[in-house]
N, C-alpha and C positions, 0 to 999 in steps of 0.2 A: 760450564762454570757451575759450581756447587752454589745454591741460592743461599743468601743471607736471611736472617730472621727465624728460618725454621729450625736452626740449631745454633745455640749461643754459648759455645764454650769460650772461655776468657782466652784461649790460644789464639783465637781469630775473629771473635764478633768484635764489630765496631760499637762504640758507646750508644750511637743512636739507634741501634737495633732493639734495645731493651724496651723502648716506647713504640715500636713499629706496629703496623696494623696489618690485617689480611689485605686490605687495598694496597699497601705499600708492596707486599709480597707479589701481588697479582701485576702491578705496573711493571716491576723489575722483570717479571718472567715475560710479559709482553715485550718489553724492551729487548731483551735477549733474542726472543722469537723474531722480531723484526729484523734484528741485526745478523741473523743467520748463524747463531750459536749452535753447534752440533748437539749438544745435550744440556738439560738442567738436571741437577743432582740434589737429592735429599738424604738426611742421615736417619739412623735408626737407634732409639733407646727408649725402652718401655717406662723405667723408672731409675733415677740416680740417687744412690744412697747418700746421706748427710755427709759422711766423710769426703765425698768427691764433689759435692755441690758447690764448693768455693771456687774450684777450678773448671769444672764442667758446666755449671749451671743446671737448671731443672728444665729449661725450655728446649724440648725436642719434640717437633711436630711428628705424628705418624706419618711413616712414609707412603703407605697405601692410600691413606685419605688425602695426603698432600699431592701426590703424583695424579690421583684422580681428578683433583680441583685444577691442576695444571693442565691435564689433558683437555679441558673445556676451554681453557683460557688461551692456548697456543694452537697453532696449525701445522708447524713443520718440525720444531725441535724436538729430539728424542727425550725420553723420561727414564732416568737412571736412579736406582737406589744405590747409593755410596755411603754406607753399605748396609744392606739388610742382615740383620743377625738372625739367620734362618734357623739356627739351632735352638732358638726360644720357642718354635712353633712346629707342629707337625707339618711334613712336607706337603699334604693334601691341602690343609688350610693355606700355607703359603701359595700353593699353586692356584687354589680358588681365587685368592685376592689378586695376584698379579697377572692372571689369565685374564681377569675381568678388566683390569686397567689396560692391558694391551688390546683387548676387543674394543673397550670404549675409545681408545685413542687411535684408532686404525693403524695398530701395529707399530707403535713407536716405543715401546718398552725396551730397556736394557736392564737386566736384572743383575745388580752387583751385590755379591754376598761376601760375609766375612765371619770370623770365629766369635768375635766379642771379647770384652776384658773385664766387665764389671760381674763379680761373683754374685753379689747380692741380688742382682737382676735375674740370675738363672736360678738362684735358690728359691725366690719368692714365686716364680712361675713353675717350679718343679722341674727344671731343665738341668741337664748334666754338665756343669761347669768343668770338672776335672778332665773329662774326656771330650771336651768340646771340639777339638780338632777331628777326631774320629768320627763324631756326631755330623760335623760339617761335611766331611768326605761322603758319607753315606747319604746325607741330605741333598747333596748336589747331584748323585747318581739318581736319587728317587724324584728330584725335580725335572731331570731330563725326561723322564718317562711321564711324569704328571703334566709337563707343559708340552708334550709332544701332540701328535694330530689325533691320537685315539680318545674317543669319548669315554672309553672305559679303560682307563691305563692301568698297567700292571707293574708291579716292583715287588721283589722279595730280598730283604736285606737282613742284617743282624738285628736291626733295631726297629725298622719299618717294614711293614709289608701290607700290600693291598691289591685287590683285584675285583673285578665285577661291581665296581662303583663308579657311576658315571658323573661327568662334570662338564657342564655347559654353562657359559659359552667357552668355546675353545680360543686360544690366543688367535689373533689375526695373523701372526706370523707362522710360517712353517717351522721355524726354529728360533725361539727367543734367545737373543745372545745373553750369555751368562759369563760375567767378568767376575774374578776373584780377587778380593782386596787383602792387602797386608804385604808386609816386607820380611817377615820371618822365613827362614828356610822351609818351614813347612807350608807356609802360604804360597811361596814362590813355586814350590813343587805342586801344590793344589792347583795353582792357576795353570801351569804349564801342561798337566796331565788331565785336569778335569775341566778347565774353562775354554772360553772363547777369547778371554782377553785378561789382562793383569792391571789392577789398580794399586800402585805402590802407596805406601803409607808414610809420606814425608821424606822419601829418600832424597838427600842433596844430590845434584847432578853427578858428582865424581863417584857416587856409589851405583848409578844406574848401569854402566856398562857391564860390571860383573853380574849385576841381577839378570839383565838381558841375555847375557851369554849363557847364563845358567839355564834360562827358560829355554833357549834354543837347543842346547845340549840335551835336555831332558825330552823335548818333543822330538828331536831327531833320533834319539836312542829308542823311543817307542814307535817310531814310524808314523807320528802325528804330521799331517801335511795341510790341514785345513786352514782357512784364515784366523788369524789371531791378532788381537789389538794390543799394543803395549801402550800403557799410558804413563803420565807423569803430573805432578802437580807442581806449577810454576811458582817462582817467588811471587809475592804480592806486587801488583802492578799499579802504575799511575801514569797515565798518558798525559804528557806534558810536564811543566814544571809547576810544582805545588807551592803555595805560599804558607804551608803549615807542615809541621814535623811529619814525614811519613814513617819513620822508624829505619832501623839500620839495614833490613834486609830487603826493602822495596826497590824494584826496578822502576825507575821513572826516566823521562826525557822525551826526546823527539821521537816520532813514530818509527823512522827508519832505524834508530838505534835499538829501539824494543824489539822490532822485528829481527834484527841481527841476533840479539840475544836469544830470542826464541827458536829461531831457525836452529841453534845448536842442538837443540833436543832431537830434531830429526836426524842430525849427524850421528846421535848416540843410539839411534834405532828405534825412537819413539814415534808413535803413529797419532796419538792425540795429547794435548796439553790442557789440563784444567786450570783456569785462571780464577783468581780472586782479586778484585780491585779495592783499593783503599778509597774510603770515601767518608764524608761528615753527614750524609743524609740520603734519602731517596733520589733527589734531584741530582745530586753530584754523581751518584752511582749510576743513574741512567744515562747521564751526559757521558761517563767513562764508557759505558758499554757501546754508545753510538759512536764515540770518537775512535775506539779501537776498530769497530767495524768499517768505519770509513777510512782511516788513516793507517793502521797498522796490519789489518788483515790482508789487504791487498798485496803486501809485500811478502806474505807467507805462502802464497800459491804460486 
């Protein structure tokens, strides 16, 4: 699941999140860790322009700081940036930050990356918005080198070049999983050819088979045979029958019915499903997490 509170777009944030505290975030993370969730995810925006603040809000926790905080609060759940807009930063800086998170967490990082979409954010940081796709392609390649096993990584590209510069601590993992977010043709191609996984951006179920087939086609054409994780973001969930209006797209009801619906993703070729629970407060959300783990998850395996 992507954690609430740490990003508060009006597209998905619940009203109670506006007044939530770090302790609320911590307890939700602990609940997900106890429940056996595969990963906890955080978003990335440095600054939101006034023209977008009405829809996006301005509450966006820094992903590196947040994942480091979560690493100390949890024991087994993986830690995912969904997604880090890595084109805003030099790849050596990104590598230093996320290698440290992986080191401190004992190898629990998944680095999710995306191109970004807010031009003012790029402009104020001196980053290239117009060519952000090409920048991201090269940044991913640079991060492969910078997050590898070498203390003195080396990379030479069109925009970035480094060698003879040591960085420790190294990641705890031999290979940090790198998942690419986005559903545009360029993002799907980037995920297929450069990533270890794909994080779609809101694709409905009926759009997934075409995207997944495209990823398989691209990987087969290039002879890429390593592990690859296909993701999906499920509809909002509520375990049980709510006594309040859940909205038109929410899946709710008995556990076996929810499990039947979620199993359809596996039939489409999806390996992991990101969940978001409807709730009116921390207690209801942690109850939902526990109910899902106890009553729905057993039907999925």
